[in-house]
PDBQT receptor file of N, H, CA, C and O in Angstrom, charges set to zero:
ATOM      1  N   MET A   1       0.844  -1.177   0.000  1.00  0.00    +0.000 N 
ATOM      2  CA  MET A   1       0.000   0.000   0.000  1.00  0.00    +0.000 C 
ATOM      3  C   MET A   1       0.893   1.246   0.000  1.00  0.00    +0.000 C 
ATOM      4  O   MET A   1       1.891   1.296   0.719  1.00  0.00    +0.000 OA
ATOM      5  N   GLU A   2       0.535   2.238  -0.799  1.00  0.00    +0.000 N 
ATOM      6  H   GLU A   2      -0.276   2.197  -1.383  1.00  0.00    +0.000 HD
ATOM      7  CA  GLU A   2       1.319   3.469  -0.924  1.00  0.00    +0.000 C 
ATOM      8  C   GLU A   2       1.117   4.376   0.294  1.00  0.00    +0.000 C 
ATOM      9  O   GLU A   2      -0.002   4.527   0.785  1.00  0.00    +0.000 OA
ATOM     10  N   ASN A   3       2.210   4.976   0.775  1.00  0.00    +0.000 N 
ATOM     11  H   ASN A   3       3.119   4.854   0.377  1.00  0.00    +0.000 HD
ATOM     12  CA  ASN A   3       2.115   5.917   1.890  1.00  0.00    +0.000 C 
ATOM     13  C   ASN A   3       1.483   7.214   1.417  1.00  0.00    +0.000 C 
ATOM     14  O   ASN A   3       1.617   7.597   0.255  1.00  0.00    +0.000 OA
ATOM     15  N   LYS A   4       0.800   7.881   2.321  1.00  0.00    +0.000 N 
ATOM     16  H   LYS A   4       0.691   7.570   3.265  1.00  0.00    +0.000 HD
ATOM     17  CA  LYS A   4       0.180   9.169   2.044  1.00  0.00    +0.000 C 
ATOM     18  C   LYS A   4       0.913  10.237   2.842  1.00  0.00    +0.000 C 
ATOM     19  O   LYS A   4       1.569   9.932   3.837  1.00  0.00    +0.000 OA
ATOM     20  N   LYS A   5       0.804  11.483   2.409  1.00  0.00    +0.000 N 
ATOM     21  H   LYS A   5       0.270  11.731   1.601  1.00  0.00    +0.000 HD
ATOM     22  CA  LYS A   5       1.395  12.602   3.149  1.00  0.00    +0.000 C 
ATOM     23  C   LYS A   5       0.322  13.240   4.025  1.00  0.00    +0.000 C 
ATOM     24  O   LYS A   5      -0.844  13.344   3.644  1.00  0.00    +0.000 OA
ATOM     25  N   PHE A   6       0.756  13.660   5.205  1.00  0.00    +0.000 N 
ATOM     26  H   PHE A   6       1.703  13.575   5.513  1.00  0.00    +0.000 HD
ATOM     27  CA  PHE A   6      -0.152  14.302   6.148  1.00  0.00    +0.000 C 
ATOM     28  C   PHE A   6       0.484  15.553   6.719  1.00  0.00    +0.000 C 
ATOM     29  O   PHE A   6       1.700  15.618   6.901  1.00  0.00    +0.000 OA
ATOM     30  N   GLU A   7      -0.347  16.547   6.999  1.00  0.00    +0.000 N 
ATOM     31  H   GLU A   7      -1.335  16.494   6.851  1.00  0.00    +0.000 HD
ATOM     32  CA  GLU A   7       0.073  17.722   7.756  1.00  0.00    +0.000 C 
ATOM     33  C   GLU A   7      -0.394  17.478   9.185  1.00  0.00    +0.000 C 
ATOM     34  O   GLU A   7      -1.591  17.319   9.427  1.00  0.00    +0.000 OA
ATOM     35  N   ILE A   8       0.528  17.449  10.121  1.00  0.00    +0.000 N 
ATOM     36  H   ILE A   8       1.500  17.579   9.924  1.00  0.00    +0.000 HD
ATOM     37  CA  ILE A   8       0.225  17.138  11.512  1.00  0.00    +0.000 C 
ATOM     38  C   ILE A   8       0.479  18.374  12.376  1.00  0.00    +0.000 C 
ATOM     39  O   ILE A   8       1.505  19.039  12.231  1.00  0.00    +0.000 OA
ATOM     40  N   LYS A   9      -0.447  18.673  13.260  1.00  0.00    +0.000 N 
ATOM     41  H   LYS A   9      -1.280  18.133  13.377  1.00  0.00    +0.000 HD
ATOM     42  CA  LYS A   9      -0.276  19.746  14.237  1.00  0.00    +0.000 C 
ATOM     43  C   LYS A   9      -0.350  19.124  15.624  1.00  0.00    +0.000 C 
ATOM     44  O   LYS A   9      -1.367  18.536  15.989  1.00  0.00    +0.000 OA
ATOM     45  N   ILE A  10       0.723  19.252  16.395  1.00  0.00    +0.000 N 
ATOM     46  H   ILE A  10       1.549  19.731  16.098  1.00  0.00    +0.000 HD
ATOM     47  CA  ILE A  10       0.785  18.747  17.763  1.00  0.00    +0.000 C 
ATOM     48  C   ILE A  10       0.738  19.964  18.695  1.00  0.00    +0.000 C 
ATOM     49  O   ILE A  10       1.561  20.873  18.581  1.00  0.00    +0.000 OA
ATOM     50  N   TYR A  11      -0.199  19.971  19.583  1.00  0.00    +0.000 N 
ATOM     51  H   TYR A  11      -0.867  19.233  19.675  1.00  0.00    +0.000 HD
ATOM     52  CA  TYR A  11      -0.379  21.110  20.481  1.00  0.00    +0.000 C 
ATOM     53  C   TYR A  11       0.179  20.820  21.865  1.00  0.00    +0.000 C 
ATOM     54  O   TYR A  11       0.142  19.685  22.342  1.00  0.00    +0.000 OA
ATOM     55  N   TYR A  12       0.694  21.859  22.495  1.00  0.00    +0.000 N 
ATOM     56  H   TYR A  12       0.724  22.780  22.108  1.00  0.00    +0.000 HD
ATOM     57  CA  TYR A  12       1.275  21.759  23.827  1.00  0.00    +0.000 C 
ATOM     58  C   TYR A  12       0.756  22.892  24.702  1.00  0.00    +0.000 C 
ATOM     59  O   TYR A  12       0.353  23.945  24.209  1.00  0.00    +0.000 OA
ATOM     60  N   THR A  13       0.774  22.656  26.003  1.00  0.00    +0.000 N 
ATOM     61  H   THR A  13       1.101  21.801  26.403  1.00  0.00    +0.000 HD
ATOM     62  CA  THR A  13       0.469  23.706  26.969  1.00  0.00    +0.000 C 
ATOM     63  C   THR A  13       1.737  23.984  27.766  1.00  0.00    +0.000 C 
ATOM     64  O   THR A  13       2.575  23.100  27.940  1.00  0.00    +0.000 OA
ATOM     65  N   GLY A  14       1.868  25.179  28.233  1.00  0.00    +0.000 N 
ATOM     66  H   GLY A  14       1.187  25.897  28.091  1.00  0.00    +0.000 HD
ATOM     67  CA  GLY A  14       3.048  25.532  29.016  1.00  0.00    +0.000 C 
ATOM     68  C   GLY A  14       2.838  26.866  29.708  1.00  0.00    +0.000 C 
ATOM     69  O   GLY A  14       1.829  27.537  29.492  1.00  0.00    +0.000 OA
ATOM     70  N   PHE A  15       3.785  27.241  30.531  1.00  0.00    +0.000 N 
ATOM     71  H   PHE A  15       4.605  26.695  30.706  1.00  0.00    +0.000 HD
ATOM     72  CA  PHE A  15       3.665  28.505  31.244  1.00  0.00    +0.000 C 
ATOM     73  C   PHE A  15       5.046  29.059  31.577  1.00  0.00    +0.000 C 
ATOM     74  O   PHE A  15       6.041  28.333  31.561  1.00  0.00    +0.000 OA
ATOM     75  N   CYS A  16       5.091  30.343  31.876  1.00  0.00    +0.000 N 
ATOM     76  H   CYS A  16       4.283  30.932  31.889  1.00  0.00    +0.000 HD
ATOM     77  CA  CYS A  16       6.286  31.012  32.397  1.00  0.00    +0.000 C 
ATOM     78  C   CYS A  16       5.910  31.629  33.740  1.00  0.00    +0.000 C 
ATOM     79  O   CYS A  16       4.790  32.108  33.918  1.00  0.00    +0.000 OA
ATOM     80  N   THR A  17       6.845  31.615  34.679  1.00  0.00    +0.000 N 
ATOM     81  H   THR A  17       7.755  31.226  34.535  1.00  0.00    +0.000 HD
ATOM     82  CA  THR A  17       6.619  32.162  36.008  1.00  0.00    +0.000 C 
ATOM     83  C   THR A  17       7.401  33.456  36.171  1.00  0.00    +0.000 C 
ATOM     84  O   THR A  17       8.586  33.514  35.844  1.00  0.00    +0.000 OA
ATOM     85  N   TYR A  18       6.748  34.486  36.673  1.00  0.00    +0.000 N 
ATOM     86  H   TYR A  18       5.786  34.439  36.939  1.00  0.00    +0.000 HD
ATOM     87  CA  TYR A  18       7.392  35.778  36.890  1.00  0.00    +0.000 C 
ATOM     88  C   TYR A  18       7.108  36.260  38.304  1.00  0.00    +0.000 C 
ATOM     89  O   TYR A  18       6.076  35.920  38.883  1.00  0.00    +0.000 OA
ATOM     90  N   GLU A  19       8.028  37.056  38.865  1.00  0.00    +0.000 N 
ATOM     91  H   GLU A  19       8.866  37.331  38.395  1.00  0.00    +0.000 HD
ATOM     92  CA  GLU A  19       7.781  37.759  40.123  1.00  0.00    +0.000 C 
ATOM     93  C   GLU A  19       7.605  39.225  39.769  1.00  0.00    +0.000 C 
ATOM     94  O   GLU A  19       8.518  39.850  39.229  1.00  0.00    +0.000 OA
ATOM     95  N   ILE A  20       6.435  39.777  40.072  1.00  0.00    +0.000 N 
ATOM     96  H   ILE A  20       5.694  39.270  40.511  1.00  0.00    +0.000 HD
ATOM     97  CA  ILE A  20       6.059  41.125  39.650  1.00  0.00    +0.000 C 
ATOM     98  C   ILE A  20       5.642  41.949  40.857  1.00  0.00    +0.000 C 
ATOM     99  O   ILE A  20       4.939  41.462  41.742  1.00  0.00    +0.000 OA
ATOM    100  N   GLU A  21       6.079  43.195  40.885  1.00  0.00    +0.000 N 
ATOM    101  H   GLU A  21       6.650  43.591  40.166  1.00  0.00    +0.000 HD
ATOM    102  CA  GLU A  21       5.582  44.145  41.882  1.00  0.00    +0.000 C 
ATOM    103  C   GLU A  21       4.510  44.990  41.222  1.00  0.00    +0.000 C 
ATOM    104  O   GLU A  21       4.732  45.570  40.159  1.00  0.00    +0.000 OA
ATOM    105  N   ALA A  22       3.320  45.061  41.868  1.00  0.00    +0.000 N 
ATOM    106  H   ALA A  22       3.139  44.590  42.732  1.00  0.00    +0.000 HD
ATOM    107  CA  ALA A  22       2.207  45.812  41.293  1.00  0.00    +0.000 C 
ATOM    108  C   ALA A  22       1.210  46.180  42.390  1.00  0.00    +0.000 C 
ATOM    109  O   ALA A  22       1.286  45.686  43.515  1.00  0.00    +0.000 OA
ATOM    110  N   GLN A  23       0.278  47.055  42.033  1.00  0.00    +0.000 N 
ATOM    111  H   GLN A  23       0.216  47.456  41.119  1.00  0.00    +0.000 HD
ATOM    112  CA  GLN A  23      -0.763  47.495  42.964  1.00  0.00    +0.000 C 
ATOM    113  C   GLN A  23      -1.819  46.400  43.195  1.00  0.00    +0.000 C 
ATOM    114  O   GLN A  23      -2.397  46.305  44.278  1.00  0.00    +0.000 OA
ATOM    115  N   ASN A  24      -2.065  45.574  42.162  1.00  0.00    +0.000 N 
ATOM    116  H   ASN A  24      -1.596  45.650  41.282  1.00  0.00    +0.000 HD
ATOM    117  CA  ASN A  24      -3.091  44.536  42.264  1.00  0.00    +0.000 C 
ATOM    118  C   ASN A  24      -2.808  43.424  41.247  1.00  0.00    +0.000 C 
ATOM    119  O   ASN A  24      -1.882  43.521  40.442  1.00  0.00    +0.000 OA
ATOM    120  N   GLU A  25      -3.620  42.373  41.301  1.00  0.00    +0.000 N 
ATOM    121  H   GLU A  25      -4.373  42.294  41.955  1.00  0.00    +0.000 HD
ATOM    122  CA  GLU A  25      -3.417  41.224  40.422  1.00  0.00    +0.000 C 
ATOM    123  C   GLU A  25      -3.538  41.596  38.945  1.00  0.00    +0.000 C 
ATOM    124  O   GLU A  25      -2.738  41.145  38.124  1.00  0.00    +0.000 OA
ATOM    125  N   ALA A  26      -4.525  42.406  38.606  1.00  0.00    +0.000 N 
ATOM    126  H   ALA A  26      -5.174  42.772  39.273  1.00  0.00    +0.000 HD
ATOM    127  CA  ALA A  26      -4.735  42.790  37.210  1.00  0.00    +0.000 C 
ATOM    128  C   ALA A  26      -3.516  43.525  36.652  1.00  0.00    +0.000 C 
ATOM    129  O   ALA A  26      -3.087  43.258  35.530  1.00  0.00    +0.000 OA
ATOM    130  N   GLU A  27      -2.971  44.437  37.423  1.00  0.00    +0.000 N 
ATOM    131  H   GLU A  27      -3.320  44.654  38.334  1.00  0.00    +0.000 HD
ATOM    132  CA  GLU A  27      -1.781  45.177  36.996  1.00  0.00    +0.000 C 
ATOM    133  C   GLU A  27      -0.580  44.242  36.870  1.00  0.00    +0.000 C 
ATOM    134  O   GLU A  27       0.210  44.362  35.934  1.00  0.00    +0.000 OA
ATOM    135  N   ALA A  28      -0.446  43.314  37.811  1.00  0.00    +0.000 N 
ATOM    136  H   ALA A  28      -1.088  43.217  38.572  1.00  0.00    +0.000 HD
ATOM    137  CA  ALA A  28       0.661  42.358  37.772  1.00  0.00    +0.000 C 
ATOM    138  C   ALA A  28       0.593  41.497  36.509  1.00  0.00    +0.000 C 
ATOM    139  O   ALA A  28       1.615  41.250  35.868  1.00  0.00    +0.000 OA
ATOM    140  N   ILE A  29      -0.599  41.045  36.156  1.00  0.00    +0.000 N 
ATOM    141  H   ILE A  29      -1.429  41.246  36.677  1.00  0.00    +0.000 HD
ATOM    142  CA  ILE A  29      -0.768  40.244  34.947  1.00  0.00    +0.000 C 
ATOM    143  C   ILE A  29      -0.390  41.045  33.713  1.00  0.00    +0.000 C 
ATOM    144  O   ILE A  29       0.308  40.538  32.835  1.00  0.00    +0.000 OA
ATOM    145  N   LEU A  30      -0.840  42.283  33.634  1.00  0.00    +0.000 N 
ATOM    146  H   LEU A  30      -1.407  42.696  34.346  1.00  0.00    +0.000 HD
ATOM    147  CA  LEU A  30      -0.508  43.132  32.481  1.00  0.00    +0.000 C 
ATOM    148  C   LEU A  30       0.995  43.355  32.365  1.00  0.00    +0.000 C 
ATOM    149  O   LEU A  30       1.544  43.331  31.263  1.00  0.00    +0.000 OA
ATOM    150  N   LYS A  31       1.662  43.572  33.493  1.00  0.00    +0.000 N 
ATOM    151  H   LYS A  31       1.217  43.592  34.388  1.00  0.00    +0.000 HD
ATOM    152  CA  LYS A  31       3.114  43.749  33.468  1.00  0.00    +0.000 C 
ATOM    153  C   LYS A  31       3.817  42.470  33.014  1.00  0.00    +0.000 C 
ATOM    154  O   LYS A  31       4.756  42.528  32.220  1.00  0.00    +0.000 OA
ATOM    155  N   ALA A  32       3.372  41.324  33.509  1.00  0.00    +0.000 N 
ATOM    156  H   ALA A  32       2.609  41.277  34.154  1.00  0.00    +0.000 HD
ATOM    157  CA  ALA A  32       3.997  40.051  33.161  1.00  0.00    +0.000 C 
ATOM    158  C   ALA A  32       3.834  39.742  31.675  1.00  0.00    +0.000 C 
ATOM    159  O   ALA A  32       4.739  39.180  31.058  1.00  0.00    +0.000 OA
ATOM    160  N   ARG A  33       2.705  40.099  31.104  1.00  0.00    +0.000 N 
ATOM    161  H   ARG A  33       1.969  40.555  31.606  1.00  0.00    +0.000 HD
ATOM    162  CA  ARG A  33       2.465  39.843  29.678  1.00  0.00    +0.000 C 
ATOM    163  C   ARG A  33       3.444  40.594  28.785  1.00  0.00    +0.000 C 
ATOM    164  O   ARG A  33       3.695  40.184  27.652  1.00  0.00    +0.000 OA
ATOM    165  N   LYS A  34       3.990  41.680  29.288  1.00  0.00    +0.000 N 
ATOM    166  H   LYS A  34       3.786  42.013  30.208  1.00  0.00    +0.000 HD
ATOM    167  CA  LYS A  34       4.931  42.492  28.504  1.00  0.00    +0.000 C 
ATOM    168  C   LYS A  34       6.372  41.979  28.587  1.00  0.00    +0.000 C 
ATOM    169  O   LYS A  34       7.228  42.416  27.818  1.00  0.00    +0.000 OA
ATOM    170  N   LEU A  35       6.641  41.062  29.508  1.00  0.00    +0.000 N 
ATOM    171  H   LEU A  35       5.945  40.707  30.132  1.00  0.00    +0.000 HD
ATOM    172  CA  LEU A  35       7.994  40.545  29.689  1.00  0.00    +0.000 C 
ATOM    173  C   LEU A  35       8.316  39.469  28.654  1.00  0.00    +0.000 C 
ATOM    174  O   LEU A  35       7.409  38.811  28.143  1.00  0.00    +0.000 OA
ATOM    175  N   PRO A  36       9.596  39.286  28.342  1.00  0.00    +0.000 N 
ATOM    176  CA  PRO A  36       9.969  38.238  27.381  1.00  0.00    +0.000 C 
ATOM    177  C   PRO A  36       9.701  36.842  27.942  1.00  0.00    +0.000 C 
ATOM    178  O   PRO A  36       9.701  36.628  29.154  1.00  0.00    +0.000 OA
ATOM    179  N   VAL A  37       9.477  35.919  27.041  1.00  0.00    +0.000 N 
ATOM    180  H   VAL A  37       9.477  36.094  26.057  1.00  0.00    +0.000 HD
ATOM    181  CA  VAL A  37       9.219  34.530  27.397  1.00  0.00    +0.000 C 
ATOM    182  C   VAL A  37      10.526  33.859  27.804  1.00  0.00    +0.000 C 
ATOM    183  O   VAL A  37      11.542  33.998  27.122  1.00  0.00    +0.000 OA
ATOM    184  N   ASN A  38      10.493  33.133  28.914  1.00  0.00    +0.000 N 
ATOM    185  H   ASN A  38       9.668  33.020  29.467  1.00  0.00    +0.000 HD
ATOM    186  CA  ASN A  38      11.647  32.357  29.360  1.00  0.00    +0.000 C 
ATOM    187  C   ASN A  38      11.602  31.017  28.625  1.00  0.00    +0.000 C 
ATOM    188  O   ASN A  38      10.912  30.095  29.058  1.00  0.00    +0.000 OA
ATOM    189  N   ARG A  39      12.331  30.909  27.523  1.00  0.00    +0.000 N 
ATOM    190  H   ARG A  39      12.892  31.658  27.171  1.00  0.00    +0.000 HD
ATOM    191  CA  ARG A  39      12.274  29.721  26.669  1.00  0.00    +0.000 C 
ATOM    192  C   ARG A  39      12.692  28.441  27.412  1.00  0.00    +0.000 C 
ATOM    193  O   ARG A  39      12.142  27.372  27.151  1.00  0.00    +0.000 OA
ATOM    194  N   ASN A  40      13.647  28.541  28.323  1.00  0.00    +0.000 N 
ATOM    195  H   ASN A  40      14.094  29.410  28.535  1.00  0.00    +0.000 HD
ATOM    196  CA  ASN A  40      14.065  27.355  29.075  1.00  0.00    +0.000 C 
ATOM    197  C   ASN A  40      12.945  26.826  29.963  1.00  0.00    +0.000 C 
ATOM    198  O   ASN A  40      12.756  25.614  30.072  1.00  0.00    +0.000 OA
ATOM    199  N   GLU A  41      12.209  27.724  30.593  1.00  0.00    +0.000 N 
ATOM    200  H   GLU A  41      12.363  28.709  30.505  1.00  0.00    +0.000 HD
ATOM    201  CA  GLU A  41      11.100  27.289  31.441  1.00  0.00    +0.000 C 
ATOM    202  C   GLU A  41       9.983  26.686  30.593  1.00  0.00    +0.000 C 
ATOM    203  O   GLU A  41       9.392  25.675  30.973  1.00  0.00    +0.000 OA
ATOM    204  N   ILE A  42       9.694  27.295  29.458  1.00  0.00    +0.000 N 
ATOM    205  H   ILE A  42      10.174  28.116  29.149  1.00  0.00    +0.000 HD
ATOM    206  CA  ILE A  42       8.657  26.762  28.570  1.00  0.00    +0.000 C 
ATOM    207  C   ILE A  42       8.998  25.335  28.166  1.00  0.00    +0.000 C 
ATOM    208  O   ILE A  42       8.145  24.449  28.228  1.00  0.00    +0.000 OA
ATOM    209  N   LYS A  43      10.235  25.109  27.754  1.00  0.00    +0.000 N 
ATOM    210  H   LYS A  43      10.927  25.829  27.703  1.00  0.00    +0.000 HD
ATOM    211  CA  LYS A  43      10.649  23.772  27.317  1.00  0.00    +0.000 C 
ATOM    212  C   LYS A  43      10.544  22.754  28.441  1.00  0.00    +0.000 C 
ATOM    213  O   LYS A  43      10.211  21.594  28.199  1.00  0.00    +0.000 OA
ATOM    214  N   SER A  44      10.824  23.176  29.666  1.00  0.00    +0.000 N 
ATOM    215  H   SER A  44      11.094  24.118  29.863  1.00  0.00    +0.000 HD
ATOM    216  CA  SER A  44      10.838  22.224  30.777  1.00  0.00    +0.000 C 
ATOM    217  C   SER A  44       9.445  21.848  31.272  1.00  0.00    +0.000 C 
ATOM    218  O   SER A  44       9.289  20.844  31.967  1.00  0.00    +0.000 OA
ATOM    219  N   ASN A  45       8.425  22.645  30.922  1.00  0.00    +0.000 N 
ATOM    220  H   ASN A  45       8.551  23.460  30.357  1.00  0.00    +0.000 HD
ATOM    221  CA  ASN A  45       7.089  22.321  31.434  1.00  0.00    +0.000 C 
ATOM    222  C   ASN A  45       6.060  22.044  30.344  1.00  0.00    +0.000 C 
ATOM    223  O   ASN A  45       4.860  22.036  30.615  1.00  0.00    +0.000 OA
ATOM    224  N   LEU A  46       6.521  21.816  29.113  1.00  0.00    +0.000 N 
ATOM    225  H   LEU A  46       7.496  21.823  28.893  1.00  0.00    +0.000 HD
ATOM    226  CA  LEU A  46       5.575  21.495  28.047  1.00  0.00    +0.000 C 
ATOM    227  C   LEU A  46       4.914  20.142  28.296  1.00  0.00    +0.000 C 
ATOM    228  O   LEU A  46       5.555  19.185  28.731  1.00  0.00    +0.000 OA
ATOM    229  N   GLU A  47       3.642  20.091  28.014  1.00  0.00    +0.000 N 
ATOM    230  H   GLU A  47       3.121  20.868  27.660  1.00  0.00    +0.000 HD
ATOM    231  CA  GLU A  47       2.895  18.839  28.129  1.00  0.00    +0.000 C 
ATOM    232  C   GLU A  47       2.001  18.718  26.904  1.00  0.00    +0.000 C 
ATOM    233  O   GLU A  47       1.322  19.675  26.530  1.00  0.00    +0.000 OA
ATOM    234  N   ASN A  48       2.000  17.556  26.284  1.00  0.00    +0.000 N 
ATOM    235  H   ASN A  48       2.551  16.779  26.588  1.00  0.00    +0.000 HD
ATOM    236  CA  ASN A  48       1.196  17.345  25.088  1.00  0.00    +0.000 C 
ATOM    237  C   ASN A  48      -0.288  17.467  25.405  1.00  0.00    +0.000 C 
ATOM    238  O   ASN A  48      -0.764  16.953  26.418  1.00  0.00    +0.000 OA
ATOM    239  N   TRP A  49      -1.006  18.149  24.531  1.00  0.00    +0.000 N 
ATOM    240  H   TRP A  49      -0.619  18.566  23.708  1.00  0.00    +0.000 HD
ATOM    241  CA  TRP A  49      -2.451  18.320  24.649  1.00  0.00    +0.000 C 
ATOM    242  C   TRP A  49      -3.084  17.464  23.555  1.00  0.00    +0.000 C 
ATOM    243  O   TRP A  49      -3.517  17.977  22.523  1.00  0.00    +0.000 OA
ATOM    244  N   GLU A  50      -3.133  16.151  23.797  1.00  0.00    +0.000 N 
ATOM    245  H   GLU A  50      -2.782  15.735  24.635  1.00  0.00    +0.000 HD
ATOM    246  CA  GLU A  50      -3.510  15.163  22.789  1.00  0.00    +0.000 C 
ATOM    247  C   GLU A  50      -4.891  15.417  22.181  1.00  0.00    +0.000 C 
ATOM    248  O   GLU A  50      -5.103  15.122  21.005  1.00  0.00    +0.000 OA
ATOM    249  N   GLU A  51      -5.817  15.949  22.946  1.00  0.00    +0.000 N 
ATOM    250  H   GLU A  51      -5.644  16.188  23.901  1.00  0.00    +0.000 HD
ATOM    251  CA  GLU A  51      -7.166  16.187  22.440  1.00  0.00    +0.000 C 
ATOM    252  C   GLU A  51      -7.186  17.213  21.318  1.00  0.00    +0.000 C 
ATOM    253  O   GLU A  51      -8.138  17.247  20.538  1.00  0.00    +0.000 OA
ATOM    254  N   ALA A  52      -6.162  18.047  21.218  1.00  0.00    +0.000 N 
ATOM    255  H   ALA A  52      -5.389  18.019  21.851  1.00  0.00    +0.000 HD
ATOM    256  CA  ALA A  52      -6.125  19.093  20.197  1.00  0.00    +0.000 C 
ATOM    257  C   ALA A  52      -5.304  18.710  18.972  1.00  0.00    +0.000 C 
ATOM    258  O   ALA A  52      -5.349  19.421  17.968  1.00  0.00    +0.000 OA
ATOM    259  N   ASP A  53      -4.559  17.613  19.021  1.00  0.00    +0.000 N 
ATOM    260  H   ASP A  53      -4.523  17.035  19.837  1.00  0.00    +0.000 HD
ATOM    261  CA  ASP A  53      -3.740  17.198  17.887  1.00  0.00    +0.000 C 
ATOM    262  C   ASP A  53      -4.624  16.897  16.676  1.00  0.00    +0.000 C 
ATOM    263  O   ASP A  53      -5.717  16.347  16.815  1.00  0.00    +0.000 OA
ATOM    264  N   THR A  54      -4.140  17.261  15.492  1.00  0.00    +0.000 N 
ATOM    265  H   THR A  54      -3.252  17.708  15.379  1.00  0.00    +0.000 HD
ATOM    266  CA  THR A  54      -4.911  17.030  14.270  1.00  0.00    +0.000 C 
ATOM    267  C   THR A  54      -4.026  16.440  13.181  1.00  0.00    +0.000 C 
ATOM    268  O   THR A  54      -2.809  16.626  13.177  1.00  0.00    +0.000 OA
ATOM    269  N   ALA A  55      -4.658  15.731  12.265  1.00  0.00    +0.000 N 
ATOM    270  H   ALA A  55      -5.647  15.580  12.268  1.00  0.00    +0.000 HD
ATOM    271  CA  ALA A  55      -3.985  15.200  11.086  1.00  0.00    +0.000 C 
ATOM    272  C   ALA A  55      -4.871  15.486   9.886  1.00  0.00    +0.000 C 
ATOM    273  O   ALA A  55      -6.086  15.294   9.939  1.00  0.00    +0.000 OA
ATOM    274  N   LYS A  56      -4.254  15.948   8.797  1.00  0.00    +0.000 N 
ATOM    275  H   LYS A  56      -3.267  16.104   8.754  1.00  0.00    +0.000 HD
ATOM    276  CA  LYS A  56      -4.998  16.263   7.592  1.00  0.00    +0.000 C 
ATOM    277  C   LYS A  56      -4.233  15.692   6.414  1.00  0.00    +0.000 C 
ATOM    278  O   LYS A  56      -3.063  16.014   6.211  1.00  0.00    +0.000 OA
ATOM    279  N   GLU A  57      -4.894  14.842   5.634  1.00  0.00    +0.000 N 
ATOM    280  H   GLU A  57      -5.845  14.580   5.798  1.00  0.00    +0.000 HD
ATOM    281  CA  GLU A  57      -4.231  14.259   4.473  1.00  0.00    +0.000 C 
ATOM    282  C   GLU A  57      -3.955  15.349   3.446  1.00  0.00    +0.000 C 
ATOM    283  O   GLU A  57      -4.794  16.210   3.183  1.00  0.00    +0.000 OA
ATOM    284  N   ILE A  58      -2.756  15.287   2.871  1.00  0.00    +0.000 N 
ATOM    285  H   ILE A  58      -2.074  14.587   3.084  1.00  0.00    +0.000 HD
ATOM    286  CA  ILE A  58      -2.344  16.259   1.865  1.00  0.00    +0.000 C 
ATOM    287  C   ILE A  58      -2.495  15.607   0.498  1.00  0.00    +0.000 C 
ATOM    288  O   ILE A  58      -1.832  14.614   0.199  1.00  0.00    +0.000 OA
ATOM    289  N   ASN A  59      -3.360  16.164  -0.321  1.00  0.00    +0.000 N 
ATOM    290  H   ASN A  59      -3.898  16.971  -0.078  1.00  0.00    +0.000 HD
ATOM    291  CA  ASN A  59      -3.545  15.664  -1.678  1.00  0.00    +0.000 C 
ATOM    292  C   ASN A  59      -2.739  16.545  -2.621  1.00  0.00    +0.000 C 
ATOM    293  O   ASN A  59      -3.124  17.674  -2.924  1.00  0.00    +0.000 OA
ATOM    294  N   ASN A  60      -1.624  16.011  -3.074  1.00  0.00    +0.000 N 
ATOM    295  H   ASN A  60      -1.311  15.093  -2.828  1.00  0.00    +0.000 HD
ATOM    296  CA  ASN A  60      -0.732  16.773  -3.935  1.00  0.00    +0.000 C 
ATOM    297  C   ASN A  60      -0.315  15.873  -5.090  1.00  0.00    +0.000 C 
ATOM    298  O   ASN A  60       0.430  14.913  -4.897  1.00  0.00    +0.000 OA
ATOM    299  N   GLU A  61      -0.793  16.182  -6.277  1.00  0.00    +0.000 N 
ATOM    300  H   GLU A  61      -1.398  16.962  -6.433  1.00  0.00    +0.000 HD
ATOM    301  CA  GLU A  61      -0.490  15.362  -7.447  1.00  0.00    +0.000 C 
ATOM    302  C   GLU A  61       0.998  15.288  -7.734  1.00  0.00    +0.000 C 
ATOM    303  O   GLU A  61       1.462  14.259  -8.225  1.00  0.00    +0.000 OA
ATOM    304  N   LYS A  62       1.768  16.328  -7.451  1.00  0.00    +0.000 N 
ATOM    305  H   LYS A  62       1.392  17.164  -7.052  1.00  0.00    +0.000 HD
ATOM    306  CA  LYS A  62       3.203  16.341  -7.698  1.00  0.00    +0.000 C 
ATOM    307  C   LYS A  62       3.912  15.283  -6.872  1.00  0.00    +0.000 C 
ATOM    308  O   LYS A  62       4.913  14.718  -7.313  1.00  0.00    +0.000 OA
ATOM    309  N   SER A  63       3.397  15.006  -5.661  1.00  0.00    +0.000 N 
ATOM    310  H   SER A  63       2.584  15.465  -5.303  1.00  0.00    +0.000 HD
ATOM    311  CA  SER A  63       4.072  14.033  -4.791  1.00  0.00    +0.000 C 
ATOM    312  C   SER A  63       3.914  12.604  -5.292  1.00  0.00    +0.000 C 
ATOM    313  O   SER A  63       4.630  11.714  -4.833  1.00  0.00    +0.000 OA
ATOM    314  N   LYS A  64       2.998  12.364  -6.218  1.00  0.00    +0.000 N 
ATOM    315  H   LYS A  64       2.416  13.087  -6.590  1.00  0.00    +0.000 HD
ATOM    316  CA  LYS A  64       2.764  11.026  -6.766  1.00  0.00    +0.000 C 
ATOM    317  C   LYS A  64       3.675  10.703  -7.945  1.00  0.00    +0.000 C 
ATOM    318  O   LYS A  64       3.725   9.560  -8.399  1.00  0.00    +0.000 OA
ATOM    319  N   ILE A  65       4.389  11.701  -8.436  1.00  0.00    +0.000 N 
ATOM    320  H   ILE A  65       4.349  12.629  -8.066  1.00  0.00    +0.000 HD
ATOM    321  CA  ILE A  65       5.257  11.510  -9.596  1.00  0.00    +0.000 C 
ATOM    322  C   ILE A  65       6.559  10.844  -9.193  1.00  0.00    +0.000 C 
ATOM    323  O   ILE A  65       7.418  10.603 -10.041  1.00  0.00    +0.000 OA
TER     324      ILE A  65
């Protein structure tokens, strides 16, 4: 049987932790959203969100040649 091509999207959840000084929670959240993402922390806490993963068959006549 011939293999088919698929476009796969794998979804993940993750978070970054910040220490913020602010007047209230809403202000603290707004300040944290403006800070750069800590890529090392994101990588260390990623978890697969299997319910959101998708697969879509790619129909491309050129790939059959």
